KOLKEKOL-106464 format. One line per 8 residues: for each residue x, y, z of N, C-alpha, C. Coordinates in Angstrom, 2 decimals. Layout:
BEGIN
X/Y/Z/X/Y/Z/X/Y/Z | ...;
***
This chain:
BEGIN
101.82/99.85/118.00/101.73/101.30/117.99/100.50/101.73/118.79 | 100.72/102.66/119.71/99.61/103.16/120.53/98.87/104.26/119.76 | 97.56/104.10/119.65/96.70/105.04/118.93/95.48/105.36/119.76 | 94.82/106.47/119.39/93.54/106.85/119.98/92.58/107.15/118.85 | 91.43/106.54/118.86/90.42/106.79/117.84/89.12/107.23/118.50 | 88.46/108.21/117.92/87.18/108.70/118.44/86.07/108.06/117.61 | 85.16/107.37/118.26/84.06/106.70/117.58/82.74/107.05/118.27 | 81.66/106.89/117.53/80.34/107.10/118.14/80.08/106.00/119.16;
79.15/106.27/120.05/78.76/105.25/121.03/78.22/104.02/120.31 | 77.49/104.23/119.21/76.95/103.11/118.44/78.07/102.24/117.87 | 79.14/102.88/117.38/80.28/102.12/116.85/80.98/101.34/117.96 | 81.11/101.97/119.12/81.72/101.31/120.28/80.89/100.09/120.70 | 79.58/100.25/120.71/78.70/99.12/121.06/78.84/98.00/120.03 | 78.96/98.39/118.75/79.12/97.40/117.69/80.44/96.65/117.84 | 81.51/97.37/118.19/82.81/96.74/118.41/82.71/95.71/119.54 | 82.03/96.07/120.61/81.88/95.15/121.73/81.04/93.93/121.36;
80.07/94.14/120.51/79.17/93.04/120.11/79.82/92.12/119.08 | 80.45/92.73/118.05/80.99/91.95/116.93/82.45/91.52/117.14 | 83.17/92.28/117.96/84.58/91.97/118.19/85.52/92.64/117.21 | 84.97/93.22/116.13/85.78/93.91/115.12/84.99/95.12/114.61 | 85.69/96.24/114.45/85.07/97.45/113.90/85.70/97.77/112.56 | 84.86/97.95/111.55/85.31/98.35/110.22/84.43/99.48/109.73 | 84.97/100.31/108.85/84.20/101.42/108.27/83.87/101.12/106.82 | 82.80/101.73/106.34/82.44/101.66/104.92/82.45/103.07/104.36;
82.31/103.18/103.06/82.32/104.49/102.42/81.17/105.37/102.88 | 80.12/104.76/103.40/79.00/105.54/103.96/79.45/106.40/105.14 | 80.51/105.96/105.82/80.99/106.68/106.99/81.88/107.87/106.63 | 82.30/107.96/105.37/83.18/109.05/104.94/82.38/110.31/104.64 | 83.03/111.44/104.82/82.42/112.70/104.46/82.24/112.76/102.94 | 81.13/113.29/102.51/80.86/113.44/101.08/81.45/114.73/100.52 | 82.02/115.55/101.39/82.51/116.87/100.96/83.84/116.80/100.21 | 84.65/115.78/100.47/85.99/115.71/99.87/86.23/114.33/99.25;
85.43/113.92/98.27/85.57/112.56/97.72/86.94/112.27/97.13 | 87.54/113.27/96.48/88.83/113.07/95.84/89.91/112.73/96.86 | 89.95/113.50/97.95/90.97/113.28/98.98/90.78/111.93/99.67 | 89.53/111.58/99.97/89.28/110.31/100.66/89.52/109.11/99.74 | 89.23/109.26/98.47/89.53/108.19/97.51/91.04/107.98/97.43 | 91.78/109.09/97.43/93.24/109.01/97.36/93.82/108.34/98.60 | 93.37/108.75/99.80/93.92/108.18/101.04/93.58/106.70/101.15 | 92.40/106.32/100.65/92.02/104.90/100.64/92.95/104.11/99.72;
93.27/104.70/98.57/94.21/104.06/97.64/95.60/103.92/98.24 | 96.03/104.94/98.98/97.34/104.89/99.62/97.39/103.82/100.71 | 96.30/103.68/101.46/96.24/102.65/102.50/96.32/101.26/101.88 | 95.64/101.09/100.75/95.69/99.82/100.03/97.10/99.54/99.53 | 97.74/100.56/98.98/99.08/100.41/98.41/100.14/100.14/99.48 | 100.02/100.82/100.61/101.08/100.76/101.63/100.85/99.72/102.71 | 99.60/99.41/103.01/99.29/98.47/104.10/98.75/97.15/103.58 | 97.92/97.21/102.55/97.36/95.98/101.99/95.92/96.18/101.60;
95.34/95.19/100.94/93.98/95.34/100.43/92.96/95.50/101.55 | 91.85/96.18/101.26/90.80/96.36/102.26/90.11/95.04/102.58 | 89.48/94.95/103.76/88.83/93.70/104.16/87.58/93.38/103.36 | 86.99/94.39/102.72/85.83/94.16/101.86/85.76/95.27/100.82 | 84.96/95.07/99.80/84.93/95.96/98.63/84.57/97.40/98.98 | 83.66/97.59/99.92/83.16/98.93/100.25/83.89/99.54/101.45 | 85.05/99.00/101.80/85.76/99.44/103.01/86.31/100.86/102.88 | 86.33/101.54/103.99/86.95/102.86/104.11/87.87/102.82/105.33;
88.87/103.69/105.38/89.78/103.68/106.53/89.08/104.10/107.83 | 89.55/103.53/108.92/89.27/104.06/110.24/90.37/105.07/110.53 | 90.04/106.09/111.33/90.99/107.16/111.61/91.29/107.23/113.10 | 92.51/107.63/113.39/92.90/107.82/114.78/94.06/108.79/114.89 | 94.54/108.95/116.09/95.69/109.82/116.36/96.85/108.98/116.89 | 98.03/109.20/116.33/99.25/108.63/116.89/99.96/109.68/117.72 | 99.73/110.94/117.36/100.39/112.06/118.04/99.50/113.28/117.87 | 98.73/113.59/118.88/97.70/114.63/118.75/98.28/116.03/118.62;
99.23/116.37/119.48/99.83/117.72/119.45/101.30/117.63/119.83 | 102.05/116.89/119.05/103.47/116.71/119.33/103.75/115.50/120.21 | 105.04/115.20/120.36/105.44/114.03/121.13/105.05/114.12/122.60 | 104.93/115.34/123.12/104.59/115.52/124.53/103.09/115.39/124.79 | 102.27/115.46/123.74/100.81/115.36/123.89/100.25/114.40/122.85 | 100.62/113.16/122.98/100.16/112.17/122.00/98.68/111.88/122.16 | 98.23/111.84/123.39/96.82/111.51/123.66/95.94/112.72/123.35 | 94.85/112.54/122.60/93.95/113.66/122.29/93.33/114.25/123.56;
93.05/115.54/123.49/92.44/116.27/124.60/90.93/116.32/124.37 | 90.19/115.54/125.13/88.74/115.48/124.97/88.10/116.84/125.21 | 88.66/117.64/126.10/88.07/118.95/126.40/88.02/119.82/125.15 | 89.01/119.66/124.28/89.01/120.42/123.02/88.19/119.71/121.95 | 88.39/118.41/121.85/87.73/117.65/120.77/86.22/117.66/120.88 | 85.69/117.71/122.06/84.23/117.61/122.24/83.49/118.73/121.52 | 84.20/119.83/121.21/83.57/120.96/120.52/83.65/120.83/119.00 | 84.38/119.82/118.51/84.56/119.66/117.06/83.79/118.48/116.49;
83.20/117.66/117.34/82.44/116.51/116.89/80.96/116.81/116.90 | 80.23/116.09/116.09/78.78/116.30/116.07/78.21/116.00/117.45 | 77.18/116.74/117.86/76.60/116.54/119.19/76.16/115.09/119.40 | 76.41/114.60/120.58/76.04/113.22/120.91/77.11/112.56/121.75 | 76.91/111.30/122.02/77.84/110.54/122.86/78.88/109.85/121.98 | 80.14/110.05/122.33/81.27/109.46/121.61/82.16/108.73/122.60 | 83.07/107.95/122.06/84.01/107.19/122.90/85.41/107.37/122.33 | 86.36/107.77/123.21/87.76/107.80/122.81/88.36/106.45/123.19;
88.79/105.72/122.18/89.31/104.37/122.37/90.83/104.39/122.25 | 91.50/103.97/123.28/92.96/103.80/123.24/93.23/102.36/122.81 | 94.08/102.20/121.81/94.32/100.86/121.28/95.79/100.68/120.91 | 96.17/99.45/120.73/97.53/99.10/120.36/97.46/98.22/119.12 | 97.96/98.74/117.99/97.91/98.01/116.72/99.32/97.71/116.22 | 99.50/96.64/115.46/100.80/96.39/114.85/101.18/97.54/113.91 | 102.44/97.94/113.93/102.90/99.02/113.05/102.56/98.72/111.60 | 102.63/97.45/111.23/102.40/97.06/109.83/100.96/97.24/109.38;
100.05/97.48/110.32/98.63/97.67/109.99/98.22/99.14/109.94 | 99.17/100.05/110.17/98.84/101.47/110.34/99.61/102.33/109.34 | 98.92/103.28/108.73/99.56/104.29/107.87/99.43/105.65/108.55 | 100.56/106.28/108.80/100.57/107.58/109.46/100.64/108.70/108.42 | 100.11/109.87/108.79/100.18/111.03/107.90/100.15/112.32/108.72 | 100.61/113.39/108.10/100.67/114.70/108.73/99.28/115.34/108.69 | 98.72/115.59/109.86/97.36/116.14/109.96/97.25/117.50/109.27 | 98.22/118.38/109.48/98.15/119.71/108.86/98.26/119.62/107.34;
99.18/118.77/106.87/99.36/118.63/105.42/98.14/117.98/104.76 | 97.40/117.16/105.49/96.19/116.53/104.97/95.21/117.57/104.45 | 95.24/118.76/105.02/94.33/119.81/104.58/94.66/120.33/103.18 | 95.89/120.10/102.73/96.24/120.43/101.34/95.39/119.59/100.39 | 95.26/118.30/100.69/94.43/117.42/99.86/92.96/117.81/99.98 | 92.51/118.11/101.19/91.10/118.49/101.38/90.76/119.76/100.61 | 91.76/120.63/100.44/91.54/121.89/99.72/91.90/121.81/98.24 | 92.12/120.58/97.75/92.41/120.35/96.32/93.61/121.16/95.85;
94.66/121.20/96.66/95.84/121.99/96.32/97.04/121.08/96.03 | 98.03/121.67/95.40/99.28/120.98/95.11/100.20/121.17/96.31 | 100.88/120.12/96.75/101.75/120.21/97.93/103.20/120.31/97.49 | 103.66/121.54/97.35/105.02/121.78/96.88/106.00/121.88/98.05 | 107.27/121.62/97.75/108.32/121.79/98.75/109.02/123.13/98.60 | 109.00/123.67/97.38/109.66/124.95/97.12/108.76/125.82/96.25 | 109.02/127.12/96.28/108.27/128.05/95.43/108.53/127.74/93.96 | 109.76/127.33/93.65/110.12/127.02/92.26/109.32/125.82/91.74;
109.15/124.84/92.59/108.37/123.66/92.19/106.93/124.03/91.88 | 106.35/124.87/92.72/104.97/125.30/92.49/104.86/126.13/91.21 | 105.82/127.03/91.00/105.82/127.86/89.79/105.88/126.98/88.54 | 106.70/125.94/88.58/106.83/125.03/87.44/105.50/124.30/87.18 | 104.87/123.84/88.25/103.59/123.13/88.12/102.51/124.06/87.55 | 102.43/125.27/88.08/101.41/126.22/87.63/101.65/126.65/86.18 | 102.93/126.80/85.81/103.26/127.15/84.42/102.81/126.05/83.47 | 103.03/124.80/83.87/102.60/123.68/83.03/101.08/123.59/82.97;
100.40/123.97/84.03/98.93/124.01/83.99/98.44/125.06/83.00 | 99.11/126.21/82.99/98.72/127.27/82.03/98.98/126.81/80.60 | 100.08/126.08/80.41/100.39/125.53/79.10/99.29/124.58/78.65 | 98.82/123.76/79.59/97.74/122.81/79.28/96.46/123.57/78.95 | 96.16/124.63/79.69/94.95/125.42/79.44/94.97/126.01/78.03 | 96.17/126.41/77.56/96.29/127.00/76.23/96.26/125.93/75.14 | 96.92/124.80/75.40/96.99/123.71/74.42/96.76/122.38/75.13 | 95.50/122.05/75.39/95.22/120.81/76.13/95.52/119.56/75.30;
96.28/118.67/75.90/96.51/117.35/75.31/96.36/116.31/76.42 | 96.03/115.10/76.05/95.88/114.03/77.04/97.20/113.77/77.76 | 98.29/113.85/77.02/99.61/113.61/77.61/99.91/114.64/78.70 | 99.63/115.90/78.43/99.86/116.95/79.44/98.94/116.77/80.64 | 97.69/116.41/80.37/96.74/116.20/81.46/97.18/115.05/82.36 | 97.63/113.95/81.76/98.10/112.80/82.53/99.31/113.17/83.38 | 100.22/113.94/82.80/101.41/114.37/83.53/101.04/115.25/84.72 | 100.14/116.20/84.51/99.72/117.09/85.60/99.04/116.31/86.72;
98.19/115.37/86.34/97.50/114.56/87.36/98.49/113.75/88.19 | 99.47/113.14/87.52/100.46/112.34/88.23/101.25/113.20/89.21 | 101.66/114.38/88.77/102.44/115.27/89.64/101.60/115.76/90.81 | 100.34/116.07/90.54/99.40/116.56/91.56/99.24/115.53/92.68 | 98.89/114.30/92.30/98.67/113.26/93.31/99.97/112.80/93.95 | 101.06/112.81/93.18/102.36/112.44/93.76/102.78/113.44/94.83 | 102.42/114.71/94.63/102.77/115.72/95.64/102.06/115.43/96.97 | 100.88/114.85/96.89/100.15/114.52/98.12/100.82/113.42/98.93;
101.65/112.61/98.27/102.31/111.53/99.00/103.22/112.07/100.10 | 103.56/113.34/100.02/104.35/113.97/101.08/103.57/114.07/102.39 | 102.25/114.00/102.28/101.40/113.99/103.48/101.74/112.76/104.32 | 102.07/111.67/103.65/102.41/110.41/104.31/103.91/110.30/104.54 | 104.70/110.72/103.55/106.16/110.71/103.69/106.58/111.99/104.41 | 106.27/112.03/105.69/106.35/113.27/106.47/107.75/113.84/106.61 | 108.77/113.00/106.45/110.14/113.48/106.61/110.48/114.55/105.57 | 109.73/114.60/104.47/109.97/115.61/103.43/109.44/116.98/103.83;
108.50/117.01/104.76/107.88/118.28/105.18/108.63/118.84/106.37 | 109.53/119.77/106.10/110.43/120.26/107.14/110.22/121.75/107.40 | 110.88/122.23/108.45/110.82/123.65/108.79/111.44/124.46/107.65 | 111.09/125.72/107.46/110.21/126.52/108.33/108.71/126.39/108.00 | 108.37/125.73/106.90/106.95/125.68/106.51/106.14/124.67/107.31 | 106.81/123.65/107.81/106.12/122.58/108.53/106.77/122.33/109.88 | 105.98/121.80/110.81/106.51/121.47/112.13/107.55/120.35/112.03 | 108.56/120.37/112.92/109.45/119.21/113.00/108.66/118.01/113.53;
109.19/116.82/113.33/108.45/115.60/113.67/107.98/115.58/115.11 | 108.79/116.07/116.03/108.41/116.00/117.45/107.27/116.95/117.80 | 106.92/117.86/116.90/105.82/118.79/117.16/104.61/118.57/116.25 | 104.72/117.63/115.34/103.63/117.39/114.40/102.39/116.79/115.07 | 101.24/117.04/114.45/100.03/116.29/114.76/99.96/115.17/113.72 | 100.01/113.93/114.20/100.12/112.78/113.31/98.86/111.93/113.41 | 98.18/111.78/112.28/96.96/110.97/112.25/97.28/109.58/111.72 | 96.39/108.65/111.99/96.60/107.26/111.59/95.38/106.74/110.84;
95.63/105.93/109.81/94.57/105.22/109.09/94.83/103.73/109.20 | 93.77/102.96/109.35/93.89/101.51/109.44/92.55/100.91/109.02 | 92.57/99.65/108.62/91.37/99.02/108.07/90.39/98.55/109.14 | 90.89/98.10/110.27/89.98/97.55/111.26/90.55/97.65/112.66 | 89.65/97.61/113.62/90.02/97.62/115.03/89.37/96.41/115.68 | 90.18/95.61/116.36/89.64/94.45/117.07/89.49/94.79/118.55 | 88.52/94.19/119.17/88.28/94.43/120.59/89.51/94.04/121.41 | 90.23/93.05/120.96/91.44/92.62/121.67/92.57/93.65/121.59;
92.46/94.61/120.65/93.46/95.68/120.52/93.21/96.83/121.49 | 92.03/96.87/122.08/91.62/98.00/122.93/92.29/97.92/124.29 | 92.86/99.06/124.71/93.50/99.17/126.02/92.62/99.91/127.02 | 91.88/100.90/126.54/90.97/101.64/127.42/89.95/102.37/126.55 | 88.88/102.82/127.18/87.84/103.57/126.47/87.24/104.59/127.42 | 87.04/105.80/126.91/86.47/106.87/127.72/85.32/107.52/126.97 | 84.15/107.48/127.56/82.96/108.06/126.94/82.89/109.55/127.24 | 82.42/110.33/126.24/82.24/111.77/126.46/81.10/112.27/125.60;
80.56/113.40/125.98/79.48/114.03/125.23/80.03/115.19/124.42 | 79.81/115.15/123.12/80.25/116.24/122.25/79.17/117.31/122.22 | 79.62/118.55/122.13/78.71/119.68/122.10/78.95/120.47/120.82 | 77.89/121.04/120.29/78.04/121.89/119.11/78.88/123.10/119.49 | 79.82/123.47/118.62/80.69/124.60/118.92/79.89/125.89/118.88 | 80.08/126.70/119.90/79.35/127.97/119.97/80.06/129.02/119.14 | 79.25/129.85/118.47/79.83/130.89/117.62/80.39/132.02/118.46;
***
């Protein structure tokens, strides 16, 4: 599978030196621990165990802006990354090592929301939450948690997210998670300078 991952120049240098690039939890944003813990669990469940105890997923793009624009546009991305030198790495990984997900739907998890397919499903979930608020029991809490996190699995099972609320597959932005990148997987690398976005 052809992917593109954006890494710091330091990470790129480390990949060249060590031959393998892996991430740790230190590399994850501290703003959304619940979402990142969940995606790490999904990668473990669907792809396999992490290479070490403190491992975190590496991120990349399989389809940046639809099937016609799979490769990320550095001209746009450079305004969204922290200032400094970065490298866009084009790589080829085995399909079995990669978990794909819907970039737009991922923001549902980041915003701590329930990912419903219908208005009726959301109404049912919210009604059960109100029931729990009035009469909290461990059984109800466990049920709500299971439904909440199960709804997020649609972020990965993208075929469930259809029009009109979601883009069709050929127009989706599809992100990729994987445990490691080997230097032998790299096809090309392009260095660029990121700039702080102007207000």
